[in-house]
C-alpha angles and dihedrals in degrees: 000000000000117000126199121190116202106199132204096358126166096231120214097186099194098251096099091247122130115284123255135201116251149137115248123203121204117200114186108310097341142075100249104182142002118194142142089254129011114184111229119237129208113281096026120124109234123205119193107219098174109152093007134110122237115205138169111265114280117255117215109208097192122041139150097201095117093125099024091067086060099039097039107019092172085075094198095172089055103040095043090063094049099259113148099168128041125196108213136184097062136162094033091296124110129160091233152091103039144145131230089260093052100048096101096036095052091044089054091048091050096046099089091053106029107018121225142293119234090246138018120299107273096202130075111181125054091245091052090055092051091050093045091052092046090055089061087066096223116203094237127048120248144198127185144211121212116242122243090213091053092049089049093050091053091057107024107016113218096322117148098221143087117278120253115243088260093051092048090053090051090051091051092049092049091048091050090051091052091050090052089049092056111281112149092211144302128301123209125205101185095176094050122081130265093022090051089064091065116103125219095259091056091051092049091055092051091045090058088061092050091050091054088063095042087246128150134238117220113193139197092202126232093253132014093176130058093345096048095122093044089052090055088051089057090054090049088057089052092052093045093047096048112020090232126152110244138195125193108223122229093347112214146124112247122213129029095262087061100046112125095030089109087076088063094041093050090048089052091050091048091054092050093048089051087058090055103262116143097227120151141163142217131200143187109228099235139100095232132068126211134203141120119320086232091080088076089068121070116269094230089064090069096056105131094024139277096314091053088052091052090048090054091052089059092057107085097213094045090044091057091052092048091046093052093052091043091055090051092052093048090051092052090051091055104272133268097317091054093060121079121184107234103181140002111189101208143342139055096316100069087108086074094070110115094013129112122239095247090060091044091050090054092053093045094044091230137117114249100263092050091045094052092050091046091054092049090047094051101034104030128233097300092088111119125207138188117225120204098207110116128100118239089216089055092050092055093044096050095049092056092067106109091228093053122113134179129255135174100212078199121191114179134202134078110008098340128184108281089232088085090067109032116015096121097046088045091054093048097040111030098032108025101035102026103031095029096220090159141344116284093243090056091046090053089054089054091059102035125027096020096056089041089057093050093049092042092239097154095170096065144031097075135070100234134135109269095024121120112274099245100144142160125204113197143159108246090199096058108023108125147130113259100175128098142198089271095043102029099155098063106122118240122251130237100046106119105175139357125197125191115192088343095306118118108238100170138022118183 
């Protein structure tokens, strides 16, 4: 059995306690021994960690790599930033379960967040997807939630209505089956159709199922703008009505008029936690958001699916209504200059990648609302955009909550948001070292043992004898993001080595 001795490391064990100097011995997939000095034996690999920090592998609580782990199992963008576990199936959208009839529709629904496979999805059940992905031997480990929107599509299609009692029971049974097959919980994407059509009572009933399995709900809330606080209130009703554990995804306040509201939202969360509710948050450490361009159009316009949306655009009266609401949403997000087109999958508009909407509008000879709907009409709903609409002060404030952890929310392809490639080094370098938002040992806890606890991953997240050997060796003086919105795929600096289950996956 292979043995690796990491010598003279400054060990940040994941607890938040002060670091200590030690040698760490890996044997096979496990951490075998931790001691001040471990004498090397013939045949061992010896790594000199003098002056470097050794941490548990970083755990990314919000990822959209469902298909990337199959298409590109080397997972360079993940491993190079120290991530050893990815949590998939976010924002109410998972690639399973599905039926033969739903293969294309669910693939279309997933495209803005996860991209596409070259062919149709070969799996049907949630368990089959997990096994199929495992067979690709991805470099990082993964777990997955099941998406509320996907569950809904299996039972109700893209209908904008409440489920009948029978349909609700089918959704609960399907969710329970997915939990038994390995889902870690349920994700909600309450701005994305068809999940956005679900009312609070429906969510509470599904949350009761998740709670029975000690699962977690991770939610992209219904509104991160002017109704941010009201959206948290809705989630409180879900927790109170079901007893479920809940995490608010990528917590932020979008749009300049809403900057500063996170002080109120964090205060509200603190009060709830003091009452015993298990309510937590994650965040990507950037001032821009990224998701499908389709979020600029009203959710009701997608009832019935993408083709129904395109049909509505061809009706003059309906088009005017959609256009008016699209203009309002663009204005809230900061206007044309605040929107950058990240990726266009196919067609004549690929020249738009990496350009802002005001420049695109000039070339198209359209105002921004018309331009956005024209792009969606010609390119479909898989177009991804970056939205510069978050306050830097808010970013720093949110990450200081003791129940915060880091995510990438990474969507790749074209000119993607740089968060997909460097969120964790940015947190540790730009914010922890340079801006001193918290001590390094506390920051390590936020990205290791705390997310492991939430996802019930009891075999990782700490440097302890007998734990899985998911480890990151990095230089705390140099770790940093060096990419940008124009060059997003530049790897970060300062990560020296990454091990997953004792196997070296990266050496920088």
